[in-house]
N, C-alpha and C positions, 0 to 999 in steps of 0.2 A: 814613332813619336809617342810621348806620354804627356798628356795635359792634366792639370790638377787644379782644384779650387779649394781653398780653405773656407768652408761654408760658415763656420762659427769659431770664434776665438775666445769665448767667455768661459770662466770657471765659476762654479757654485750656483750662480743664478743669472738669468738673462738680463740684459740692460736694453734701453730703447734702441741703441745702435750696435748691439753686440749679442748675437745668438750664442748658444752653448756649443760645446766642442764637436766639430765634425770636419772631415776631410774627404773629398771625393777625387778619384783618379780614373782616367779613361785611356784605354789603349786598344787598338785593333777591334773596335766595336764592342768591347767589354768594359764594364765599369766596376769599380771596387769602392766601397764606402767604409771609412774608418771612423768608428764611433758615430753616435746618432743622438746628440743631445736635443733638448727642446728647441724647436724652430728650424731644425735641419731641412725639412721639406719646403718650408717657406723660403729659406735662403737658396735652395736648389731651384725653385721656381723663379726667383729673382735673377738667378744666373742664366736661366733659360735652358737648364739641363733637366732631363727626365729620370725618374727612378727606375723606369722599366728595364733599361739595360744592365742594372746592377746584378751581377752574378754572385757576388761575395760581399759579406759584411764582416768586418773584423772589429772586435771590441777589446779595448785595453783593460777595462774592469767594469764593475757593475754599480758604481755610484751614479745617482740619478742624472747628474749633469752630462753623463756620457751615453746614457741609454734610454732616457725618458721619451725620446722622439720615435722609438721603434714601433709602437702600436699604430700610430698614425701613418708611418711610412709603409707598413705592411698593408694597411687598409687602402692606401692610395694605389699600391701595386695591384691589389685585388680588384679595385674599382676600374682599373685600366684593363681588366680581363687578362692579366698575366697568367700564363700556364706553365712557363719554364720554372724548374726548381730553383730554389734560393739556398745557398750555403751560408751558414753563420758560424763564425769561429770566435772563441773567447776562452777565458780561464775556466777552471773547474767551477761547476755550479751553473753553467750556461743553460742547461735544460730547465732547471728549477726557475731561473729568472725569466727566461723567454716564455715558458708555460704560464707563469704568473701574469706577465704582461699581456699575454694573449687571451686572458679572460675577457677583455674588451675587444678582441679581434679574433673570435673563435673560428669563424668559417672563412677560409681563403681558398681560391681556386687553383692554388699552386702548392707543391710540397716544399717544406722547409727541412733541410738536413743540418743537424747540429754537430759540431766538432769541438770537443773540449781539449784545452791545452793543459798538460800536467808537467812536462819536462822543463828544464831550465832554459833551453834554447832550441825548441823544435823547429825543424825545417819542414814546411808544409808540402805535401805531394804536388808536383807540378801539374798533374792531371786534374787536380782540384782547383788550382789557382791560376792556370794559364789564361791569358798570356803573361801574367805576372809571376815572378818568383817571390815567395814570401818567407822570410825568416823571422820568427818571433824570439824575444828574449825577455826573461823575467827581470823586473825592476823592483824597487823597494818602496812600496806604498803601504797604507794601513790595511788593505786587503790585497788578495792576489791580483797582480797587475803586470801587463806585458807591454813592451815597446815592439815596433815592427820595422824591419828593413824590407822595402819593396823594390824589386829590381826588374829591369827589362834587359835580358841578355842580348848579345849581338854576336852572330857567327863571324868567322873569318871570311876573307874574300875568296870567291871561287876562282880557281886558276884554270882557265880554258885551255891554255897551252899544255899544262900537265895532263889534262883530261885527254887531249888529242894524242899526246905522246904515249899515254898508257893504252890507247886504242879503245877508250870507253865510248860506247855508242851514245849518240846525242840524246836518245830517248831516256837515258838514265841520269842525265845531268841534274835535272831538277830534283829528283828523288835523293840524290847524293847530297845536294845542297841542304836538304832538310833532314839530314842525319841518318838516312836509311842505308843499310848495308844490302847489297844486291848480289845474288848468286845467278850467274848465267852460264849454264852448262858446267864446264869445268873451271870457270873463273869466278872469283869473288871481287867485287868492287866495293871499297870502303870509303867513307867520307874523307878520311885523313889522306887519301891518295890525291885529292883535288882541292882540299880546303886549307886555307892559311890559318894562322893562330887566331883564336877568339879575340875580338876587339873590345874596347871599353864599351860597356853598355850604359844604362841609365839606372840610378839608384836614389831612392828617397827614404829617409829615416824619420820616423814619427815616434815621439816619446813625450809622455806627459804624466803628471801625478806620480812623482817619485823623488826620492833623495838622489843626489849625484852618486852613481856607482860606476866602477870601472867598465862594466860591460857596455855602458852607453857610448863612451868614447870609442871603444873597440868596434861597435857596430856602425857608428857614424863615420868611421875612418874613410876619407876620400869620397864621401857621398856627394852627389850633385846638389842635394838639398837636405838640410837637417832642420826639421820642425820640432821645436822643443818648448816645453812650458817655461814661461817667464812669470810665475805667479806673483812675485813681489819685486819691487824695484829698489826699495831702500833697505839698508843694512839693519835698521831697527826691527825689521820683520823677519830676521833670520831665525829667531827663536820660534816664531809661528811656523816657519817653513820646516824646522826640525820636528816640532811637536806634531804637525799634521802630515809630515812626510811629503813635502813639496820642495820646489827649488826656487831660489831667487834668480833674478836675471844674471847677476854676477856669477853664480855657480854654473848656470847653463852656458854662459859665455866661456868660462874656463874649460868646460868639457869640449866645447867647439874648438878652442885654441889647441887642445891636445889632439883632437880627432882630425882637424884640418879639412872639413867639408868645404865645398866650393861656395856654399851659401848657408846662412843660418836665419831662420825666421822664428820669432817668439810667438807663442800662442798661450791660451788658457790663463788669461789675466784674472787676478782677483777683482771682484767688483769695486774694491777701493782704489784700483789703479785706473782712473778715468782717462789719464793722459800718459800712457806708457812711454811715448816718444820723448818725454822730458828727461829720460835717463840715457838718451842716445850717446851724448859725448862721453860720459863716464864709461859706458859699456864698451864703446868702440875702442877704448884704450886696451881692452882685452881681446876683442874679436869684433869685426865689422858686422854686427847683427842688424837685422831689419825687424821693425816692430809691426808685425802683420795686423791687418784689419780684416773684418769679415769681407769675403768676396775676392780676396787676393788670389790671383791666378798665375800659373806658370806653364809655359810650353817647354818641355825638355826634349831635345832632339839628339839623335846619335851624333857624336862628335866627329867633325871632319878636321883635317889639319888646319890650324890657324883659327878655329872657331871655339867659342866657349860652351856651345852645346845647348843654349837655352834662351828663352825670351820671356821676360816678365811683363805682366800687364797690370797696372794699377787700376782698380775699378773706378777710382775717383777721377783720374785724369785721362785714362785710355792709353797712357804711355807704357 
């Protein structure tokens, strides 16, 4: 299972009821943080989640509304006596930016390992991101910026009858289920001898601060949840979106209509968009988008036949 919380949905500057951009995902005891705008750790505390299990922080880019909460987050981790290493991934320039921010957080009791992205669509090593699989993709903003597709894979079903027919000792079954090849004297047991085809996993795509480009629809194809910026709601702001390389809600909905995700959430609203829900009827003519608010949460489960794979929780209603 993957559970996530959209901690902040604001762009440019925080508002009284809207923190800046951040998304947190949790799976199998590990947490991943995507962007860390101002107010992220306050929103995290309001949610009742802790920063201590965060193993990995991903940054889309280095504008302040996406990274200004990092020094405080690091200090909170340090004050909790964290010892485990923290990996941070982002576009080229990551070391310069993080070192600059750490002027006010110079001494930490845990190591920070930095990984810079330079390719168009790097796939990050699973040993670095496990239990998540992370694929980055470059988008089109004023500075180097990436979107991310985060997946939880699901193995095929173990076939006990095949294992018995092959004469595979019971003591090897669990290791085969976890992908290990086993040599026993003159015999070799392989996972494909007992495992069915890989089943549908879970995928979340996060993309913000960009013009609409084809790679976004490609990466969001068939995702369980597509979280995309909806900076502006009215067409008279299209020139602003082009000038500053953002997207309107209409443009984001058109990408979703092409990609076909199971669900679309808007985030990263302009401070001028105080009531983004007012565009609901117009946007849903293109795609049934949801206008996320701070604290929106989602549990995504592996799909069983006849199920949709997830449960949404509105923080205001508990539904």
